[in-house]
mmCIF file of the N, C-alpha and C atoms, coordinates in Angstrom:
data_MODEL
# 
_entry.id   MODEL 
# 
loop_
_atom_site.group_PDB 
_atom_site.id 
_atom_site.type_symbol 
_atom_site.label_atom_id 
_atom_site.label_alt_id 
_atom_site.label_comp_id 
_atom_site.label_asym_id 
_atom_site.label_entity_id 
_atom_site.label_seq_id 
_atom_site.pdbx_PDB_ins_code 
_atom_site.Cartn_x 
_atom_site.Cartn_y 
_atom_site.Cartn_z 
_atom_site.occupancy 
_atom_site.B_iso_or_equiv 
_atom_site.pdbx_formal_charge 
_atom_site.auth_seq_id 
_atom_site.auth_comp_id 
_atom_site.auth_asym_id 
_atom_site.auth_atom_id 
_atom_site.pdbx_PDB_model_num 
ATOM 1   N N  . MET A 1 1  ? -10.451 0.818   10.872  1.00 0.00 ? 1  MET A N  1 
ATOM 2   C CA . MET A 1 1  ? -9.274  1.677   10.843  1.00 0.00 ? 1  MET A CA 1 
ATOM 3   C C  . MET A 1 1  ? -8.825  1.823   9.389   1.00 0.00 ? 1  MET A C  1 
ATOM 4   N N  . THR A 1 2  ? -8.451  3.042   9.025   1.00 0.00 ? 2  THR A N  1 
ATOM 5   C CA . THR A 1 2  ? -7.972  3.331   7.673   1.00 0.00 ? 2  THR A CA 1 
ATOM 6   C C  . THR A 1 2  ? -6.586  3.939   7.748   1.00 0.00 ? 2  THR A C  1 
ATOM 7   N N  . LYS A 1 3  ? -5.719  3.508   6.832   1.00 0.00 ? 3  LYS A N  1 
ATOM 8   C CA . LYS A 1 3  ? -4.393  4.127   6.712   1.00 0.00 ? 3  LYS A CA 1 
ATOM 9   C C  . LYS A 1 3  ? -4.225  4.614   5.286   1.00 0.00 ? 3  LYS A C  1 
ATOM 10  N N  . LYS A 1 4  ? -3.493  5.708   5.154   1.00 0.00 ? 4  LYS A N  1 
ATOM 11  C CA . LYS A 1 4  ? -3.113  6.206   3.830   1.00 0.00 ? 4  LYS A CA 1 
ATOM 12  C C  . LYS A 1 4  ? -1.606  6.039   3.706   1.00 0.00 ? 4  LYS A C  1 
ATOM 13  N N  . ILE A 1 5  ? -1.192  5.362   2.633   1.00 0.00 ? 5  ILE A N  1 
ATOM 14  C CA . ILE A 1 5  ? 0.221   5.096   2.411   1.00 0.00 ? 5  ILE A CA 1 
ATOM 15  C C  . ILE A 1 5  ? 0.643   5.813   1.133   1.00 0.00 ? 5  ILE A C  1 
ATOM 16  N N  . TYR A 1 6  ? 1.541   6.755   1.264   1.00 0.00 ? 6  TYR A N  1 
ATOM 17  C CA . TYR A 1 6  ? 2.046   7.503   0.111   1.00 0.00 ? 6  TYR A CA 1 
ATOM 18  C C  . TYR A 1 6  ? 3.256   6.765   -0.439  1.00 0.00 ? 6  TYR A C  1 
ATOM 19  N N  . ILE A 1 7  ? 3.232   6.513   -1.752  1.00 0.00 ? 7  ILE A N  1 
ATOM 20  C CA . ILE A 1 7  ? 4.195   5.603   -2.367  1.00 0.00 ? 7  ILE A CA 1 
ATOM 21  C C  . ILE A 1 7  ? 4.921   6.292   -3.514  1.00 0.00 ? 7  ILE A C  1 
ATOM 22  N N  . LYS A 1 8  ? 6.239   6.120   -3.543  1.00 0.00 ? 8  LYS A N  1 
ATOM 23  C CA . LYS A 1 8  ? 7.059   6.666   -4.626  1.00 0.00 ? 8  LYS A CA 1 
ATOM 24  C C  . LYS A 1 8  ? 7.331   5.571   -5.653  1.00 0.00 ? 8  LYS A C  1 
ATOM 25  N N  . GLY A 1 9  ? 7.422   5.967   -6.920  1.00 0.00 ? 9  GLY A N  1 
ATOM 26  C CA . GLY A 1 9  ? 7.874   5.048   -7.960  1.00 0.00 ? 9  GLY A CA 1 
ATOM 27  C C  . GLY A 1 9  ? 6.787   4.460   -8.835  1.00 0.00 ? 9  GLY A C  1 
ATOM 28  N N  . MET A 1 10 ? 5.512   4.673   -8.518  1.00 0.00 ? 10 MET A N  1 
ATOM 29  C CA . MET A 1 10 ? 4.439   4.120   -9.347  1.00 0.00 ? 10 MET A CA 1 
ATOM 30  C C  . MET A 1 10 ? 4.230   5.016   -10.568 1.00 0.00 ? 10 MET A C  1 
ATOM 31  N N  . THR A 1 11 ? 4.150   4.369   -11.751 1.00 0.00 ? 11 THR A N  1 
ATOM 32  C CA . THR A 1 11 ? 4.000   5.157   -12.978 1.00 0.00 ? 11 THR A CA 1 
ATOM 33  C C  . THR A 1 11 ? 2.864   4.683   -13.879 1.00 0.00 ? 11 THR A C  1 
ATOM 34  N N  . CYS A 1 12 ? 2.294   3.488   -13.592 1.00 0.00 ? 12 CYS A N  1 
ATOM 35  C CA . CYS A 1 12 ? 1.309   2.945   -14.529 1.00 0.00 ? 12 CYS A CA 1 
ATOM 36  C C  . CYS A 1 12 ? 0.334   2.020   -13.798 1.00 0.00 ? 12 CYS A C  1 
ATOM 37  N N  . ASP A 1 13 ? -0.663  1.508   -14.557 1.00 0.00 ? 13 ASP A N  1 
ATOM 38  C CA . ASP A 1 13 ? -1.652  0.602   -13.958 1.00 0.00 ? 13 ASP A CA 1 
ATOM 39  C C  . ASP A 1 13 ? -1.009  -0.692  -13.464 1.00 0.00 ? 13 ASP A C  1 
ATOM 40  N N  . HIS A 1 14 ? 0.033   -1.139  -14.137 1.00 0.00 ? 14 HIS A N  1 
ATOM 41  C CA . HIS A 1 14 ? 0.743   -2.341  -13.687 1.00 0.00 ? 14 HIS A CA 1 
ATOM 42  C C  . HIS A 1 14 ? 1.304   -2.107  -12.280 1.00 0.00 ? 14 HIS A C  1 
ATOM 43  N N  . CYS A 1 15 ? 1.865   -0.938  -12.053 1.00 0.00 ? 15 CYS A N  1 
ATOM 44  C CA . CYS A 1 15 ? 2.394   -0.586  -10.731 1.00 0.00 ? 15 CYS A CA 1 
ATOM 45  C C  . CYS A 1 15 ? 1.278   -0.623  -9.693  1.00 0.00 ? 15 CYS A C  1 
ATOM 46  N N  . VAL A 1 16 ? 0.111   -0.094  -10.058 1.00 0.00 ? 16 VAL A N  1 
ATOM 47  C CA . VAL A 1 16 ? -1.026  -0.057  -9.144  1.00 0.00 ? 16 VAL A CA 1 
ATOM 48  C C  . VAL A 1 16 ? -1.418  -1.475  -8.735  1.00 0.00 ? 16 VAL A C  1 
ATOM 49  N N  . ARG A 1 17 ? -1.553  -2.364  -9.713  1.00 0.00 ? 17 ARG A N  1 
ATOM 50  C CA . ARG A 1 17 ? -1.931  -3.755  -9.412  1.00 0.00 ? 17 ARG A CA 1 
ATOM 51  C C  . ARG A 1 17 ? -0.882  -4.434  -8.545  1.00 0.00 ? 17 ARG A C  1 
ATOM 52  N N  . ARG A 1 18 ? 0.374   -4.176  -8.840  1.00 0.00 ? 18 ARG A N  1 
ATOM 53  C CA . ARG A 1 18 ? 1.460   -4.783  -8.072  1.00 0.00 ? 18 ARG A CA 1 
ATOM 54  C C  . ARG A 1 18 ? 1.411   -4.339  -6.602  1.00 0.00 ? 18 ARG A C  1 
ATOM 55  N N  . VAL A 1 19 ? 1.220   -3.042  -6.393  1.00 0.00 ? 19 VAL A N  1 
ATOM 56  C CA . VAL A 1 19 ? 1.145   -2.512  -5.033  1.00 0.00 ? 19 VAL A CA 1 
ATOM 57  C C  . VAL A 1 19 ? -0.108  -3.037  -4.329  1.00 0.00 ? 19 VAL A C  1 
ATOM 58  N N  . GLU A 1 20 ? -1.251  -3.030  -5.032  1.00 0.00 ? 20 GLU A N  1 
ATOM 59  C CA . GLU A 1 20 ? -2.487  -3.535  -4.415  1.00 0.00 ? 20 GLU A CA 1 
ATOM 60  C C  . GLU A 1 20 ? -2.328  -4.991  -3.991  1.00 0.00 ? 20 GLU A C  1 
ATOM 61  N N  . ASN A 1 21 ? -1.759  -5.804  -4.857  1.00 0.00 ? 21 ASN A N  1 
ATOM 62  C CA . ASN A 1 21 ? -1.588  -7.223  -4.521  1.00 0.00 ? 21 ASN A CA 1 
ATOM 63  C C  . ASN A 1 21 ? -0.637  -7.411  -3.349  1.00 0.00 ? 21 ASN A C  1 
ATOM 64  N N  . SER A 1 22 ? 0.411   -6.611  -3.270  1.00 0.00 ? 22 SER A N  1 
ATOM 65  C CA . SER A 1 22 ? 1.365   -6.762  -2.162  1.00 0.00 ? 22 SER A CA 1 
ATOM 66  C C  . SER A 1 22 ? 0.715   -6.361  -0.839  1.00 0.00 ? 22 SER A C  1 
ATOM 67  N N  . ILE A 1 23 ? -0.134  -5.346  -0.870  1.00 0.00 ? 23 ILE A N  1 
ATOM 68  C CA . ILE A 1 23 ? -0.802  -4.908  0.363   1.00 0.00 ? 23 ILE A CA 1 
ATOM 69  C C  . ILE A 1 23 ? -1.904  -5.892  0.753   1.00 0.00 ? 23 ILE A C  1 
ATOM 70  N N  . LYS A 1 24 ? -2.658  -6.386  -0.233  1.00 0.00 ? 24 LYS A N  1 
ATOM 71  C CA . LYS A 1 24 ? -3.739  -7.337  0.061   1.00 0.00 ? 24 LYS A CA 1 
ATOM 72  C C  . LYS A 1 24 ? -3.213  -8.606  0.719   1.00 0.00 ? 24 LYS A C  1 
ATOM 73  N N  . ALA A 1 25 ? -1.972  -8.956  0.467   1.00 0.00 ? 25 ALA A N  1 
ATOM 74  C CA . ALA A 1 25 ? -1.395  -10.185 1.019   1.00 0.00 ? 25 ALA A CA 1 
ATOM 75  C C  . ALA A 1 25 ? -1.120  -10.074 2.515   1.00 0.00 ? 25 ALA A C  1 
ATOM 76  N N  . ILE A 1 26 ? -1.181  -8.872  3.073   1.00 0.00 ? 26 ILE A N  1 
ATOM 77  C CA . ILE A 1 26 ? -0.906  -8.672  4.496   1.00 0.00 ? 26 ILE A CA 1 
ATOM 78  C C  . ILE A 1 26 ? -2.152  -9.047  5.305   1.00 0.00 ? 26 ILE A C  1 
ATOM 79  N N  . GLU A 1 27 ? -1.961  -9.889  6.321   1.00 0.00 ? 27 GLU A N  1 
ATOM 80  C CA . GLU A 1 27 ? -3.067  -10.294 7.179   1.00 0.00 ? 27 GLU A CA 1 
ATOM 81  C C  . GLU A 1 27 ? -3.610  -9.082  7.933   1.00 0.00 ? 27 GLU A C  1 
ATOM 82  N N  . GLY A 1 28 ? -4.922  -8.931  7.901   1.00 0.00 ? 28 GLY A N  1 
ATOM 83  C CA . GLY A 1 28 ? -5.554  -7.811  8.578   1.00 0.00 ? 28 GLY A CA 1 
ATOM 84  C C  . GLY A 1 28 ? -6.016  -6.731  7.620   1.00 0.00 ? 28 GLY A C  1 
ATOM 85  N N  . VAL A 1 29 ? -5.635  -6.834  6.343   1.00 0.00 ? 29 VAL A N  1 
ATOM 86  C CA . VAL A 1 29 ? -6.063  -5.862  5.333   1.00 0.00 ? 29 VAL A CA 1 
ATOM 87  C C  . VAL A 1 29 ? -7.416  -6.308  4.774   1.00 0.00 ? 29 VAL A C  1 
ATOM 88  N N  . SER A 1 30 ? -8.428  -5.462  4.926   1.00 0.00 ? 30 SER A N  1 
ATOM 89  C CA . SER A 1 30 ? -9.763  -5.771  4.419   1.00 0.00 ? 30 SER A CA 1 
ATOM 90  C C  . SER A 1 30 ? -9.906  -5.364  2.960   1.00 0.00 ? 30 SER A C  1 
ATOM 91  N N  . SER A 1 31 ? -9.389  -4.180  2.637   1.00 0.00 ? 31 SER A N  1 
ATOM 92  C CA . SER A 1 31 ? -9.452  -3.714  1.258   1.00 0.00 ? 31 SER A CA 1 
ATOM 93  C C  . SER A 1 31 ? -8.361  -2.678  1.023   1.00 0.00 ? 31 SER A C  1 
ATOM 94  N N  . VAL A 1 32 ? -8.032  -2.500  -0.244  1.00 0.00 ? 32 VAL A N  1 
ATOM 95  C CA . VAL A 1 32 ? -7.025  -1.503  -0.607  1.00 0.00 ? 32 VAL A CA 1 
ATOM 96  C C  . VAL A 1 32 ? -7.408  -0.886  -1.947  1.00 0.00 ? 32 VAL A C  1 
ATOM 97  N N  . LYS A 1 33 ? -7.235  0.420   -2.029  1.00 0.00 ? 33 LYS A N  1 
ATOM 98  C CA . LYS A 1 33 ? -7.491  1.161   -3.272  1.00 0.00 ? 33 LYS A CA 1 
ATOM 99  C C  . LYS A 1 33 ? -6.300  2.076   -3.498  1.00 0.00 ? 33 LYS A C  1 
ATOM 100 N N  . VAL A 1 34 ? -5.666  1.931   -4.656  1.00 0.00 ? 34 VAL A N  1 
ATOM 101 C CA . VAL A 1 34 ? -4.493  2.740   -4.973  1.00 0.00 ? 34 VAL A CA 1 
ATOM 102 C C  . VAL A 1 34 ? -4.865  3.792   -6.006  1.00 0.00 ? 34 VAL A C  1 
ATOM 103 N N  . ASP A 1 35 ? -4.538  5.033   -5.699  1.00 0.00 ? 35 ASP A N  1 
ATOM 104 C CA . ASP A 1 35 ? -4.760  6.161   -6.602  1.00 0.00 ? 35 ASP A CA 1 
ATOM 105 C C  . ASP A 1 35 ? -3.422  6.516   -7.241  1.00 0.00 ? 35 ASP A C  1 
ATOM 106 N N  . LEU A 1 36 ? -3.306  6.228   -8.539  1.00 0.00 ? 36 LEU A N  1 
ATOM 107 C CA . LEU A 1 36 ? -2.044  6.469   -9.238  1.00 0.00 ? 36 LEU A CA 1 
ATOM 108 C C  . LEU A 1 36 ? -1.711  7.959   -9.298  1.00 0.00 ? 36 LEU A C  1 
ATOM 109 N N  . GLN A 1 37 ? -2.715  8.806   -9.562  1.00 0.00 ? 37 GLN A N  1 
ATOM 110 C CA . GLN A 1 37 ? -2.460  10.244  -9.661  1.00 0.00 ? 37 GLN A CA 1 
ATOM 111 C C  . GLN A 1 37 ? -1.930  10.815  -8.350  1.00 0.00 ? 37 GLN A C  1 
ATOM 112 N N  . GLY A 1 38 ? -2.575  10.419  -7.239  1.00 0.00 ? 38 GLY A N  1 
ATOM 113 C CA . GLY A 1 38 ? -2.177  10.926  -5.932  1.00 0.00 ? 38 GLY A CA 1 
ATOM 114 C C  . GLY A 1 38 ? -1.019  10.162  -5.321  1.00 0.00 ? 38 GLY A C  1 
ATOM 115 N N  . LYS A 1 39 ? -0.669  9.023   -5.961  1.00 0.00 ? 39 LYS A N  1 
ATOM 116 C CA . LYS A 1 39 ? 0.419   8.155   -5.449  1.00 0.00 ? 39 LYS A CA 1 
ATOM 117 C C  . LYS A 1 39 ? 0.146   7.722   -4.017  1.00 0.00 ? 39 LYS A C  1 
ATOM 118 N N  . VAL A 1 40 ? -1.122  7.351   -3.760  1.00 0.00 ? 40 VAL A N  1 
ATOM 119 C CA . VAL A 1 40 ? -1.503  6.978   -2.397  1.00 0.00 ? 40 VAL A CA 1 
ATOM 120 C C  . VAL A 1 40 ? -2.386  5.730   -2.410  1.00 0.00 ? 40 VAL A C  1 
ATOM 121 N N  . ALA A 1 41 ? -2.135  4.875   -1.426  1.00 0.00 ? 41 ALA A N  1 
ATOM 122 C CA . ALA A 1 41 ? -2.965  3.698   -1.216  1.00 0.00 ? 41 ALA A CA 1 
ATOM 123 C C  . ALA A 1 41 ? -3.814  3.939   0.029   1.00 0.00 ? 41 ALA A C  1 
ATOM 124 N N  . THR A 1 42 ? -5.126  3.734   -0.108  1.00 0.00 ? 42 THR A N  1 
ATOM 125 C CA . THR A 1 42 ? -6.025  3.826   1.034   1.00 0.00 ? 42 THR A CA 1 
ATOM 126 C C  . THR A 1 42 ? -6.355  2.401   1.449   1.00 0.00 ? 42 THR A C  1 
ATOM 127 N N  . VAL A 1 43 ? -6.002  2.083   2.693   1.00 0.00 ? 43 VAL A N  1 
ATOM 128 C CA . VAL A 1 43 ? -6.096  0.710   3.172   1.00 0.00 ? 43 VAL A CA 1 
ATOM 129 C C  . VAL A 1 43 ? -7.074  0.635   4.336   1.00 0.00 ? 43 VAL A C  1 
ATOM 130 N N  . GLU A 1 44 ? -8.047  -0.269  4.223   1.00 0.00 ? 44 GLU A N  1 
ATOM 131 C CA . GLU A 1 44 ? -8.989  -0.546  5.315   1.00 0.00 ? 44 GLU A CA 1 
ATOM 132 C C  . GLU A 1 44 ? -8.489  -1.784  6.044   1.00 0.00 ? 44 GLU A C  1 
ATOM 133 N N  . LEU A 1 45 ? -8.457  -1.686  7.385   1.00 0.00 ? 45 LEU A N  1 
ATOM 134 C CA . LEU A 1 45 ? -7.908  -2.779  8.196   1.00 0.00 ? 45 LEU A CA 1 
ATOM 135 C C  . LEU A 1 45 ? -8.976  -3.386  9.095   1.00 0.00 ? 45 LEU A C  1 
ATOM 136 N N  . SER A 1 46 ? -8.909  -4.701  9.257   1.00 0.00 ? 46 SER A N  1 
ATOM 137 C CA . SER A 1 46 ? -9.800  -5.391  10.199  1.00 0.00 ? 46 SER A CA 1 
ATOM 138 C C  . SER A 1 46 ? -9.117  -5.565  11.552  1.00 0.00 ? 46 SER A C  1 
ATOM 139 N N  . LYS A 1 47 ? -7.804  -5.368  11.587  1.00 0.00 ? 47 LYS A N  1 
ATOM 140 C CA . LYS A 1 47 ? -7.046  -5.397  12.838  1.00 0.00 ? 47 LYS A CA 1 
ATOM 141 C C  . LYS A 1 47 ? -5.814  -4.517  12.660  1.00 0.00 ? 47 LYS A C  1 
ATOM 142 N N  . ASP A 1 48 ? -5.142  -4.245  13.769  1.00 0.00 ? 48 ASP A N  1 
ATOM 143 C CA . ASP A 1 48 ? -3.973  -3.370  13.706  1.00 0.00 ? 48 ASP A CA 1 
ATOM 144 C C  . ASP A 1 48 ? -2.831  -4.047  12.939  1.00 0.00 ? 48 ASP A C  1 
ATOM 145 N N  . VAL A 1 49 ? -2.225  -3.314  12.034  1.00 0.00 ? 49 VAL A N  1 
ATOM 146 C CA . VAL A 1 49 ? -1.072  -3.795  11.266  1.00 0.00 ? 49 VAL A CA 1 
ATOM 147 C C  . VAL A 1 49 ? 0.033   -2.763  11.426  1.00 0.00 ? 49 VAL A C  1 
ATOM 148 N N  . LYS A 1 50 ? 1.226   -3.234  11.776  1.00 0.00 ? 50 LYS A N  1 
ATOM 149 C CA . LYS A 1 50 ? 2.349   -2.313  11.967  1.00 0.00 ? 50 LYS A CA 1 
ATOM 150 C C  . LYS A 1 50 ? 2.767   -1.700  10.635  1.00 0.00 ? 50 LYS A C  1 
ATOM 151 N N  . ASP A 1 51 ? 3.170   -0.434  10.700  1.00 0.00 ? 51 ASP A N  1 
ATOM 152 C CA . ASP A 1 51 ? 3.605   0.269   9.493   1.00 0.00 ? 51 ASP A CA 1 
ATOM 153 C C  . ASP A 1 51 ? 4.758   -0.456  8.805   1.00 0.00 ? 51 ASP A C  1 
ATOM 154 N N  . GLU A 1 52 ? 5.608   -1.103  9.602   1.00 0.00 ? 52 GLU A N  1 
ATOM 155 C CA . GLU A 1 52 ? 6.771   -1.798  9.039   1.00 0.00 ? 52 GLU A CA 1 
ATOM 156 C C  . GLU A 1 52 ? 6.350   -2.898  8.060   1.00 0.00 ? 52 GLU A C  1 
ATOM 157 N N  . GLU A 1 53 ? 5.197   -3.509  8.308   1.00 0.00 ? 53 GLU A N  1 
ATOM 158 C CA . GLU A 1 53 ? 4.723   -4.567  7.405   1.00 0.00 ? 53 GLU A CA 1 
ATOM 159 C C  . GLU A 1 53 ? 4.366   -3.983  6.039   1.00 0.00 ? 53 GLU A C  1 
ATOM 160 N N  . PHE A 1 54 ? 3.772   -2.793  6.034   1.00 0.00 ? 54 PHE A N  1 
ATOM 161 C CA . PHE A 1 54 ? 3.456   -2.144  4.759   1.00 0.00 ? 54 PHE A CA 1 
ATOM 162 C C  . PHE A 1 54 ? 4.740   -1.743  4.036   1.00 0.00 ? 54 PHE A C  1 
ATOM 163 N N  . VAL A 1 55 ? 5.679   -1.189  4.779   1.00 0.00 ? 55 VAL A N  1 
ATOM 164 C CA . VAL A 1 55 ? 6.942   -0.754  4.181   1.00 0.00 ? 55 VAL A CA 1 
ATOM 165 C C  . VAL A 1 55 ? 7.649   -1.943  3.534   1.00 0.00 ? 55 VAL A C  1 
ATOM 166 N N  . ARG A 1 56 ? 7.694   -3.071  4.241   1.00 0.00 ? 56 ARG A N  1 
ATOM 167 C CA . ARG A 1 56 ? 8.379   -4.259  3.725   1.00 0.00 ? 56 ARG A CA 1 
ATOM 168 C C  . ARG A 1 56 ? 7.666   -4.793  2.479   1.00 0.00 ? 56 ARG A C  1 
ATOM 169 N N  . ALA A 1 57 ? 6.345   -4.893  2.511   1.00 0.00 ? 57 ALA A N  1 
ATOM 170 C CA . ALA A 1 57 ? 5.592   -5.433  1.373   1.00 0.00 ? 57 ALA A CA 1 
ATOM 171 C C  . ALA A 1 57 ? 5.750   -4.553  0.137   1.00 0.00 ? 57 ALA A C  1 
ATOM 172 N N  . ILE A 1 58 ? 5.688   -3.256  0.335   1.00 0.00 ? 58 ILE A N  1 
ATOM 173 C CA . ILE A 1 58 ? 5.788   -2.337  -0.809  1.00 0.00 ? 58 ILE A CA 1 
ATOM 174 C C  . ILE A 1 58 ? 7.220   -2.299  -1.334  1.00 0.00 ? 58 ILE A C  1 
ATOM 175 N N  . ASP A 1 59 ? 8.182   -2.375  -0.434  1.00 0.00 ? 59 ASP A N  1 
ATOM 176 C CA . ASP A 1 59 ? 9.588   -2.442  -0.843  1.00 0.00 ? 59 ASP A CA 1 
ATOM 177 C C  . ASP A 1 59 ? 9.837   -3.715  -1.652  1.00 0.00 ? 59 ASP A C  1 
ATOM 178 N N  . ASP A 1 60 ? 9.297   -4.843  -1.195  1.00 0.00 ? 60 ASP A N  1 
ATOM 179 C CA . ASP A 1 60 ? 9.460   -6.112  -1.914  1.00 0.00 ? 60 ASP A CA 1 
ATOM 180 C C  . ASP A 1 60 ? 8.832   -6.047  -3.306  1.00 0.00 ? 60 ASP A C  1 
ATOM 181 N N  . ALA A 1 61 ? 7.786   -5.230  -3.462  1.00 0.00 ? 61 ALA A N  1 
ATOM 182 C CA . ALA A 1 61 ? 7.131   -5.073  -4.764  1.00 0.00 ? 61 ALA A CA 1 
ATOM 183 C C  . ALA A 1 61 ? 7.935   -4.144  -5.684  1.00 0.00 ? 61 ALA A C  1 
ATOM 184 N N  . GLY A 1 62 ? 8.941   -3.452  -5.120  1.00 0.00 ? 62 GLY A N  1 
ATOM 185 C CA . GLY A 1 62 ? 9.805   -2.605  -5.946  1.00 0.00 ? 62 GLY A CA 1 
ATOM 186 C C  . GLY A 1 62 ? 9.525   -1.120  -5.851  1.00 0.00 ? 62 GLY A C  1 
ATOM 187 N N  . TYR A 1 63 ? 8.775   -0.716  -4.811  1.00 0.00 ? 63 TYR A N  1 
ATOM 188 C CA . TYR A 1 63 ? 8.424   0.694   -4.653  1.00 0.00 ? 63 TYR A CA 1 
ATOM 189 C C  . TYR A 1 63 ? 8.850   1.179   -3.274  1.00 0.00 ? 63 TYR A C  1 
ATOM 190 N N  . GLU A 1 64 ? 8.685   2.470   -3.027  1.00 0.00 ? 64 GLU A N  1 
ATOM 191 C CA . GLU A 1 64 ? 9.152   3.044   -1.769  1.00 0.00 ? 64 GLU A CA 1 
ATOM 192 C C  . GLU A 1 64 ? 8.011   3.791   -1.070  1.00 0.00 ? 64 GLU A C  1 
ATOM 193 N N  . VAL A 1 65 ? 7.898   3.575   0.220   1.00 0.00 ? 65 VAL A N  1 
ATOM 194 C CA . VAL A 1 65 ? 6.901   4.290   1.012   1.00 0.00 ? 65 VAL A CA 1 
ATOM 195 C C  . VAL A 1 65 ? 7.456   5.666   1.368   1.00 0.00 ? 65 VAL A C  1 
ATOM 196 N N  . ALA A 1 66 ? 6.710   6.716   1.022   1.00 0.00 ? 66 ALA A N  1 
ATOM 197 C CA . ALA A 1 66 ? 7.117   8.077   1.374   1.00 0.00 ? 66 ALA A CA 1 
ATOM 198 C C  . ALA A 1 66 ? 6.703   8.390   2.797   1.00 0.00 ? 66 ALA A C  1 
ATOM 199 N N  . ARG A 1 67 ? 5.444   8.035   3.124   1.00 0.00 ? 67 ARG A N  1 
ATOM 200 C CA . ARG A 1 67 ? 4.957   8.215   4.495   1.00 0.00 ? 67 ARG A CA 1 
ATOM 201 C C  . ARG A 1 67 ? 3.639   7.466   4.662   1.00 0.00 ? 67 ARG A C  1 
ATOM 202 N N  . ILE A 1 68 ? 3.290   7.240   5.935   1.00 0.00 ? 68 ILE A N  1 
ATOM 203 C CA . ILE A 1 68 ? 2.033   6.558   6.270   1.00 0.00 ? 68 ILE A CA 1 
ATOM 204 C C  . ILE A 1 68 ? 1.280   7.429   7.259   1.00 0.00 ? 68 ILE A C  1 
ATOM 205 N N  . GLU A 1 69 ? 0.011   7.638   6.969   1.00 0.00 ? 69 GLU A N  1 
ATOM 206 C CA . GLU A 1 69 ? -0.838  8.433   7.880   1.00 0.00 ? 69 GLU A CA 1 
ATOM 207 C C  . GLU A 1 69 ? -1.947  7.568   8.417   1.00 0.00 ? 69 GLU A C  1 
# 
C-alpha cells in the first residue's frame, strides 16, 4: 500500500530529513521518500496506518499535512 502525503511548510533539505525521520518512526512504514519541490511524501506501508498517525507525526516535526491520498 502506498500513500501520498502533501505537506506544508517544508523549505529545505533539513525539512525533508526531519519529515522523513518522523514518518519512518511510525510502525508499519516500510519506506518514505520526500519530494521537496512537490511538497509530497510517498510512503510505502507494510500494514495499514491511520492517517491521524501521519498527521500527528508531521505536526510534531513542525509541519502541516495539507492532504493524504
